[in-house]
N, C-alpha and C positions, 0 to 999 in steps of 0.2 A: 516563299520563305520556308518551305518544308525541306529544302536540301541544304546541307552544310558543306559540301565538298568544295564550294566556291571559295571558302576562306579557311578551311581546316580539313586536311585529308583524313580519310578513314583510318589509315595506319597510325596517325598521330592520336586520334581519339581512342583507338584501341590501346595504344601505349599508356595514355593517361589513365584509362580505366584499369588496366593491369597494375600500374603503379599504385593507384588508389587502393585497390583490393589488397595488394601486398602490404601497404602501409597499415590498412585496417586490421589485417591478420596479426602483424607485428605488434600493433598497439594493444590488441587483446591479450597477446602472450605476455607482454611487459606488464600489463595491468594485473594479470593474475600473479605474476612473480612479485610485484609490489604488494599486492593484497595479502599474499601468503605470509608476509612478515608482520601482520597485524592480527588482532583477535577477530577482526571482521571476517577472516577466512574460515574460521571454525565455529564461530558463535553468531547467533542472531538475536535481534530484539525487535520490539514493536511489531509492525505489520509482517515483516519476514518471519518472526517467531510465531505470530498468530497463524499464518498460512502453514508453517511447518508443523505446528501442533495439530492443526485441522487435518492435514494429510496423514499424520500418524494415527489420529483418531479413526479416520476412514479405514486404514489398514487393519486396525485392531478390532473395531466394532462392526465392520461391514461397510459397503459402499453407499448405504442409505443413512443419512444423518437423522438424528432424532429431534431436531428443532428446525424452525423456519430459517432459511439462509440469512445470516446477518451480514455477510460480505458477498462479493461477486464469487459465484461457486466454482467456476471452471478451473481457476489456478490451483486450488488445493487438490482437485482431482488430477490435474496435470502432474503435480508433485508426487501424489500418491502412486501414480502409474510408474514414474521414474524410480521411486523408492522400491516398489515391488520388483522391478526388473533388475536394478543395479544396486539395491541396498540404499540405506540412508546416507547419501553422500552429497554434500553441498558442492563439491568439486564437479561431480557429474552433471548436476543441475546447471552450474555456470557454463560448463563446456557446451551443453546442449543449447543453452540460451545464446551463447556466442555464435554458434552455428546458425541459429535462427536469425540473429542479427545480421550476419553476412548474407544469408538468403534474402532477407528483407531488402538489403542494398541492391541485390541483383534484381529483385522484383521492381524496385524503383527505376532501375535502368531500363527494364523492359517497358514499363508503363510510359516513361518519358519518350522512349524511342517509338513505340507503337502509336501514341496519340499526338506526338509533337515531332521530334526529330532525334536522330542519333546524338547530336550535340547536346540537346536537352537532357536525354537519358544519362549521358556520361556526366554532365554537370550536376544533375540531381543526385546521382549515385555518389559522386565525389563529396558533395556537401554532407550527405548522411554518413559516409565513411570517416570524415574528418570531424564529425560532431561528437565530442567525447562523452556527452551526457547519455547517449545511446549505449555506449560501452559500459558506462557506470551502472546503468540499470540492468544491463545483461549480467553483471556480477552480483546482483542483489536478488533476493527471493521476494520480488514484488511482481504485480501483474503487468507492468508497463511493456516489457519485451514481448510477452505472449500476445497481448492485445494489438500491439503495433504489427507483429508478424502476421496475425490472422487478418487484420484489416487490409494490410498491403497485399497479402496473398489473394484475397477475394477480388480486389480491383485488378490485380495482375491477370487472373484467369479470365476476367471479363474483357481485359484489354487485348488478349491474344486473339485477335479477330480472325475468324474463318468464315467462309461463305456459308457453311452449314455445320453448326456445332451439334454434336449428339445430345440427346435429352439428358443423359446422365451427367454431362458436363455442366449444364445449367443447374441441375440438382446439386452438384458439388459446389457451385458458386453460393447457393443458398445455405448449404451446410456450413461452409467456411464463414460466411457472414453471421450465421446463427451462433457459431462458436465465438466469434468476435464479440457479439452482444452479450454472451454469457460470461466472457472474460471481463468486459468493461461495459456495465449496463448503460452508461450514457451514450455509447455508440449507437444505441437503438434509434436515436433521433436521426441518424444518417440513413435509415432504412428507406425513406421516401425517395431521396435523390438517387440512391443506388438501385432501387426498384425501377425508377425511370431510366437509369443508365442501361439496365438490362432491356427495358422496353424499347430503347432507342436503336437497337440492332436492326439490321436490314431484314426485310421479309414482309410478307403480307400481314395485315392487321391481326388476323386470327393466330398467325404464327408468333408474332411479337407478344400477343396476349398470353399465349401458351408459355413462352419463355419466362415472362414475368411471374406467371402462376407457379411454374415449377420452382423458380427462385424462392417464392414465398413458402412453398411446401418444404423445401430443404431447410430454411431457417426455422420453420415450425417444428420439424423433426428434432431439432436440438433444444429449442426453448421450451416445448411443451412438457417434457419430463421434469424439468426444474420447476415449472409452474405447478405441475401435478403433485410433485413432492411437497411444495409449500402448502398446497390445498389440503393434502392428506394429513400433514402434521399440524398446521395452524388453522385449518378451516376457512382460509381466505385464498383467493386467486392472486398470488404475488408472482410476477414474471420471473424475477431472479432474486433480488435482495430486498429486505424489508426495512432497512435503516435509512431510506432516502429522505424521510421527514426530518430526521436528526441532522443529516448533512445539509438540507436546505436551511434549517434554522442556524447552523454554524455560519453560513454565508450571509444570512439576512436577519440580523438582530441588532439592537441598539449599540452593542459593543463590537460588532463585526468590523474587521479591517481588510477584508479581501482575501485573506489566507485561511489556513486551517487552524484558527485559534479557537480552542474550546472554551465554552462558558466557564465561569469560576466554580460552578458546582460539579464539574466533570473532571475526573482524573484522566490526563491525556495518555491513555493506553487502550489499544483495541480489546484488551481483556476486561476492562472495567467501564469503558465509556458508555456502552449501550445500557448497562445496568444503572449507571448513574443518571442517565437521561430518564430512565423508567421511574426510578425512585423520586426524582425531582418532580416528574409529572404527577405521580401519586400524591406527593406533598402539597402541590399546588391545587389539585382538584379534589383531594380528600376521598378518592375512590381507587380501588385496585385496578391495575392495568397490566396487560401483557406487553411484550415488546412491540407488537404490531400496532396496538392501540396507542402506545407511547409515541411511535413514529408519526401517526396521524395527528396526535396532539401537538407535536412540535412543528409540523407543517402548518397547522392552523395558527400557531403562535407567530410563525414567520409571516404568514399572510396578514395577520393583524398589524404587524410592524410595517409592512409595505403600505397598507391602507392608511395607517396613522401618520407615517412619516414618508410621504412620497418623494419629497425633496432629498432626504437622506438616502433613500433607496436608489434614486437616480445617480447621486454622487457615488454611491457604492458600485453601481454598474459601470460607471465611467472609470473608476479606479481599478476594478477587476479587469476591464477591457485592456487598460494600459498594462497591467501586470501580465495579461495573457500574451501580449506581443513583446514584452520587455525582455532584455537579455538576461536578467537575473533569474537564476534557477531556484525558485522558492522551495525550500526543503520542508518535508514533514516526517522524514525518517532519517536515514543517514544523509549527512550534509556533504556535498561534493567539495565545497569550499573548505570545510574543516579537514577533509582528507588531503587536499592540496597544501594547506597551511602547515598542518602538524605531522602528516604522514608522508608528504611529498609524493602523493599518488596523482597521476594525470596532471602534473604541474605545468605542462607546456601550454602556450596560448594557441590552442586549436581554434576552429571555427566556433563562434558562440551563437546562440539563438538570435541575439540582436544584430549580428552581422549579416545573416541571410534573410531575416524577416522583412526588412525593407524591400529586398528583391522579390520576396514572395508576394507581398502586397501589390507591388507594381505589376508583377507577372500575372496575378489574378485579375487585376483590372484590365490589362491588355487582352487576356483571354476572353473576358466577358464582352469587351468592346468588339472583338471579332465575331461574337455571337455564334460560336461553334457549340453545338448541343453538348458534346462531351465535356468541353472545358467549363461550360456554365454549370453543368451538373456536379462536376468535381468541386468547383468553387462553392456551390450551394451546400454540398456535403461538409466542406471545411467550415463554412460559416455556421451551419447548424450545430456541428460538434463544438465549435468554439463557444457558441451561445449556451450550450448545455453546461459547459464548465463555468462560464461567467455567471450564470444564474445561481450557481452554488458557491464555490470558492476556487481559487486558482492555486495549484501547486505544480511543480515541475513535472512530476510523473503523470499528472492527469492530462497534460497537453502533449505528452510523448506520442500517443496513438495517432495524432494528426500531423506529426512532424514530417512524414514522408510526402504529404500533399504540399506542405510548405516548401520542401526541397524541390519538388517538381515545378512548382510555380516560380521559385527562385531560379531554377535552371532555365526556364523559358525567358525570364526577364534578362538574365545574363546573355542568353543567345540573341535576344532582340537588341541588346546594347552593342554586342559585337557586330551584329548585322548592320546597325546604323554606322558604326565606326568604319567598317569595310566599304560601305556605300558612300562614305564621306558626307553624311548628313550631319554636319557639325552643329547646327542649331538644335536639332532633335537630340543629339548627344548631350549637349549642355543642359537642355531642359530635363532630360531623364536623370542625369547626374545630380542636378539640383534637387529633384524630387527625392532621389535616394538619400541624399545628404540631409535634407530636411526631416525625412522620416527616421534616418539613422541616429541623428544626434539625441533626440529625447529618449529613444529606446536603448541607448548605450551609455549616455552621460547622466541623465537625470533618473530619479526614482530610487527604489530600495537597493542597497548593496551591503547592508549590515546583517549579520546573523548572530544568534545567541550562542556565544562560545561556552557559556556556563552549561547549557543543556547538552551541548556536544561533548564537553569534557566528562559530564556525568554519564552519558551513554557509553562512551569509550571505557570509563571506569567500570560500569556494570558488565561490559563484555569481558574485561579482564577478571572481574569477580567470578563470572560464570566459567572462565577458563582456569580457575583456581590459581590465579596469579595476583594474590592479595597485595603484594608490595607495589606492583605496577598500578593496580587499581587505586591504592591509597595516593600514589603520586598524582594521578589525574584528578581525583577528588580534591586534593589539596590545591591543584591549579585552579579548579573551579571556585574553591573557597577564597583564594586570593583575589579573584575577579569580583566575587560578590559574597562577602562573609555572612550575609543574612539569608541566603537562599535556603529554604527548608529542605528541599530535596538533597542538596549537597550535604547539609548537616546530617540528615538521615543516613545517607550513603556512607559518610564518614563513621557514623556509629556502627553500621553493619561491618565495615571492613576492619575497623580497629578491634572489634570483637573476634573476628576471624583470626586476627594477628595476636590473639590472647592478651590484648591490652584492655581488659574489661573496665577498669576505672575510667580510662579515657573515653571508652565507648559510652559509659553512662553520661558523661558530660556532653558529648555530642548529641545524644538523644534528648537530653534536657533542653539544649539550645534549639533542637528541631521542633520542639513543642511550641515555641514562641512564633506567633504569626503564621501558623501552619493551617492551611485550609482543611487538611485531612489529618488531624492529630492522632486518630485512633491507631493507625499503623505504627507511628513512632512510639506511642505509649505502650503498645504491645511489645515492641522490641526492647524498650526500656525495662519492662517487667521481665522479659526473658533474660536480659543481661543481669538484672538483680538476682534472678534465680540461679544463674551460673556462678554468681559471687556468693551464693548461700545466704543472701539477704532476703529470705523468704517472705518476711513480713512486708518489706518494701515492695516486693513483687505482687503480693496479694493486694496491697493498697492500690497499686496502679491498675490491676485487673478489675477490681471492684469499681473503680472510677469508669473504666470502659463499659462495664456491664450496666452501670447506672444510666449511661447514654443509649446503650443498645443491648438489651437483656438477652438477645438471641445470637450474639457474636460467638461463633462456635470455637474459634481458636482461643479466645479469651477464656471461655468456659473450660476447655480442655486443659489449658495451662494452669488455671486455678485449681482444677481437680488434681493435677500433678503436684501442685504446691501443697494441697491438703494431704495427699498421700505421703509426701516427704515428711510431714509433721505427724504421721501415723493416724491421721484423721480419715480412715478409710471409708467410713460410712458416708461422709459428705462427698468424698471423691467419687464413690460409686453413684450417688444420686445425680451428680453433675454429668457423669458420662451417660447415664440412662436418659437424662434430659436432652443431651445432644442427639442421641439416636432418634428420639421423638421429633426433634426439630429437623434433623437431616439424617436419614438412614444411610446416606452415602458418604458421610464423614468418617473416613476409615480409621482414624486414630481412636475414636470412641469404642467401637467393639474390640479393637486390638488391645487397648488398655484394660477394658473390662475382662477380656480373656485372661490377661496376666494377673489381674486382681483375683479372679476366681481360682486360677491355678495355684496362686499363693495361699488361698484359703482351703486348698485340698479338694475342691469340687471340680474334678477333671472333666466330667461330662458337660457341665455348664460352660466351663472354659472352652471346651472343644466346639460347642455350638457357636460361640462368639468367633472363634478362629475360622470356622467354616464361613461365617458371614464376611470375614475379611477376605478369604480366598475368592469369594464370588466377586468382590470388588477389584482385588489385585492379588493374583495367586503368588506373586513374587515379592510381596511386601515384607521388607526388613528380614527378620529371621523366622518367618511364619512356619517354614517347613520343620524347623527344629522344635518349635512350640507345639505343633500338631503331634509330633512324635512323643513329646514329653507329656501331653495330655491324654495319651491312650491308656 
């Protein structure tokens, strides 16, 4: 069954492959044209913004970070290299990622052809080219495309079987897999079957052992510098990222639902969630913790949940397994269904995950029944990676790195089905179609298909706000408000955007509403105080700021705005004391030395003012009108 020419000529297969690649290229071009008409093209939020800022920080402060890695480290370095060469351009990043996506499809074709047949390679490649979620993530600044590309590339290099591969090629395999592990830490679980895959090559025992050892050395060459960085900064050997304990708790706690649903004490943002976990761990234990200690604490809490509620844990595992194979693309950043519904992006019914997943499962079982070493090791890699996701929580972008294996196994099942049809084995055809139907119905008909349009409207409104299109932002926030008039985030965002539209009195009312039933009222109260100050209602602003400081005496923004309020009332002594207090609390809070410099400049003490302005220049030499103030203080 390794030859396909008996029922499909090579020219036909090549024509299908060419047509699929042409369609894939056109789909990516159309996607970028559609995306360019939305704020998603020029603005980023959540994880894309986090990686973007991380890359900019690397360019500004050097290639060595000053903290233990809180996220998978390879992608921000990937972005930083692109920014260094081409400038800070999201369009260039997307074009490079689209090219990587097309190369990934080519790798899948070669993997399927080398280890199965040309028909399987074409079928697998076509599945991946017609799967729009891959294109969707290629257009976003997230890890999914890079990790999928590296994982596929490593297996492709291994698949290109030659009688004698040079040593450097096996080293390259290890390096590529090491990069894949650095891009997506959970891929490390596939190291064993992939090591065995290298081990399974032809040759004497000593030669095969050498291949596997060289593979391990190549992976270590990539991973060791990241681990060494974490040891140097944090004093602990952490392979790549230190927030795994938090992620494990998100997927395994009494309120877990199988997805990336954060606990109620966590603000759902990559800029705040790690600190919120740390503060809550400190509150519960009554002792100071760093982020690495906090991560271990939350892993321990998840283990307590598993031991205390084994039945609920097992039900969660079953639910997450169902989600992993289900057609629904569970979002945690930009929502593909929202883009289709409101922006008409990728609206056509291409291949969905649930359409080819039944074929993938059947193909995997058929491969394992044939007991071919390569097929079984690939299946083991897929199962282990799936287990690593299911143990934590399931989202669409986390299962993307394994989608090429699903495509290969689906291609093999489709080939087997065609083979049975050609051989007129009708009974076997009916049995296989029945199995596919039984597997396909629950994966496509039942289960989650709803998504939170309030969250998505707010995210789009935030992107319009970042793009300085306040009217458009207001329109989307109002759409969210009509869906849920009590959502605190919507009310808060409406307060922000109406203030930008110079409708300050309306802004005050929105912020007051946002304070009701808000898990994190401090932010809304601060913005309410800022709005009162802009309305010259200074006493009302002071009242709100004092309330914030009664809950958190070291809140720097509130202290700074309170000092500005006092200065506006000519109470300069109290303002100066507050700014000096902020510097003691946080020397890097730039507004404090900046405002103190202006204070002393107005007092006629130019040398003192100049010292504060130099402190500002060390933090940010281009801050506001610092250059003019330095000249004025000479």
